[in-house]
C-alpha positions, -999 to +999 in steps of 0.1 A: -286+031-092-285+032-054-293-002-038-294+006-001-304+038+018-292+040+054-315+066+071-301+070+105-310+081+131-284+108+138-257+099+164-264+062+159-231+050+144-237+059+108-202+074+103-186+042+117-209+021+094-198+043+064-162+035+071-168-002+077-188-007+045-162+012+026-135-013+037-153-040+017-149-039-021-184-053-027-199-021-014-197+013-031-199+044-009-198+079-025-169+103-018-189+119+010-211+106+037-245+123+044-256+133+010-291+143+022-304+147-013-339+134-006-343+155+026-329+187+010-363+203+004-371+200+041-336+209+054-335+240+031-365+255+050-347+254+083-314+272+083-316+298+111-295+280+137-258+286+143-239+270+113-271+258+096-265+278+065-230+264+060-243+228+065-270+232+039-246+247+013-227+214+012-258+193+005-264+178-029-296+194-043-300+180-079-307+144-089-281+146-117-255+156-091-268+129-068-264+101-094-230+114-104-217+105-069-223+069-078-209+070-114-179+049-105-199+020-090-189-013-105-216-038-116-210-062-087-210-035-060-239-026-037-243+012-038-251+028-004-264+063+005-260+070+042-280+101+052-294+101+087-318+130+081-341+108+060-357+093+091-366+125+108-378+140+075-397+108+067-418+124+040-386+119+019-399+084+015-421+095-014-393+110-034-369+081-026-396+057-039-403+078-070-366+082-079-352+049-068-381+025-070-380-004-046-346+003-031-339-012+003-337+008+035-317+004+068-324+024+099-300+023+129-319+033+160-304+044+193-320+048+227-336+082+222-324+096+255-288+087+247-292+098+211-304+133+218-278+139+246-251+128+222-266+151+195-265+180+220-228+173+229-220+171+191-233+206+186-214+218+217-182+203+202-188+223+171-194+256+190-230+257+178-247+250+211-241+274+240-270+264+263-270+239+291-288+207+280-319+213+301-321+249+289-317+237+253-347+213+257-367+242+270-357+264+241-366+238+215-401+251+207-389+286+202-360+275+181-383+254+159-405+285+154-374+305+144-364+279+118-335+261+135-324+229+118-335+195+130-302+189+148-314+215+174-348+198+178-334+173+203-366+161+219-386+159+187-358+140+169-360+111+194-394+099+182-389+071+157-423+053+154-440+075+128-409+077+106-403+039+106-440+032+101-441+056+071-412+040+054-426+005+060-460+015+046-443+029+015-417+002+008-430-029+026-417-045+057-394-069+037-375-039+023-369-021+056-343-034+080-341-021+116-308-023+135-304-014+171-274+008+178-262-012+209-262-044+188-240-026+162-216-014+190-214-048+207-214-070+176-205-050+146-194-079+124-227-097+130-247-066+120-225-061+089-232-097+079-269-091+083-266-061+060-248-082+035-277-108+035-302-080+032-282-066+003-282-099-015-245-106-009-232-140+001-216-142+036-192-141+053-178-109+040-147-093+055-147-058+070-124-036+090-145-031+121-120-011+142-137+021+133-147+048+158-160+081+148-178+113+160-172+106+197-191+132+217-180+148+249-176+181+267-151+206+254-121+225+268-123+256+246-154+272+232-133+293+209-116+262+194-150+245+190-163+274+171-132+275+149-137+238+141-174+239+135-194+251+104-184+286+096-171+308+067-135+296+072-142+259+073-167+264+044-138+277+022-114+251+035-137+223+024-134+235-011-096+237-010-084+208+012-091+173+000-121+158+020-101+130+036-073+153+048-098+179+060-118+154+079-087+140+096-075+175+106-110+183+120-111+150+140-077+157+155-086+192+166-119+179+181-099+151+199-076+177+214-105+199+225-125+170+239-130+167+277-146+140+298-182+134+289-206+149+314-231+124+328-268+132+321-286+140+353-308+111+365-339+132+369-336+146+334-330+111+321-361+097+339-383+125+326-371+119+290-376+081+293-411+087+305-417+111+276-406+085+250-423+055+267-454+054+244-434+059+212-409+032+222-437+007+230-454+014+196-421+010+178-414-023+195-447-036+184-442-024+149-407-040+145-416-071+165-387-069+190-377-053+223-354-024+222-343-027+259-345+011+261-372+013+289-364+014+326-326+016+320-324+043+346-334+019+373-303-002+366-280+028+365-293+042+398-290+008+415-255+001+404 
């Protein structure tokens, strides 16, 4: 059975976490990251955006198939499902609880402004987003009405309070662990040891922590970005090329196509920070710690 669910948020280091946990034999990670089984019913209703239909076609949609991904888990290993979408689609908590009982949950949360901008750049790098960031924010309501996936709902996906609260109410505070993205970036080994303790493993455990993944940035070629992203060609290639090789090839092409990351305009940043202020304050009260996400623009402007 699955021992730990890591629910995201998206663009908060979950790919690096997947690789780090995989480097320790006491953890069992399935062949693919981002199974999304428990959020499939919600994801399947929103497939109108560029590449959305190809993304949904790769998601595990039966519980039998889901369990089969963990069939090689050894008795001493901690089985982990890392699927960022569970936080945004927080009603997945009911099915997780029904199927897995009192499994434990980990959520890595990133400054929502940084997170949604990185999410935007990620879709740009895949050739799925053609609008400027500010225009994409303005188009969000229309895209939602048209059935675009949650990856295109930038602003909406930056609210964490309700999702975290829902999971805590369902599973209890002692079974939900909150990790801040910046802590993971600055002190990955410390965070990994915390996860070990949370999982019931003795510490210290040894991990390979030199893992960087899914670095977002601007692109040099829109054509190459579209070639790399979810499309009919890459969909077929995924079925032919071994996952590890295909992932490596895709990362190399994205690296070649990556340009310097554009800086988010200060006025847009300030407006977004003000938008998330109430949600962040409620989240901080809920988890009993400061996130250090508020008023960061003051420091950036003054430096």
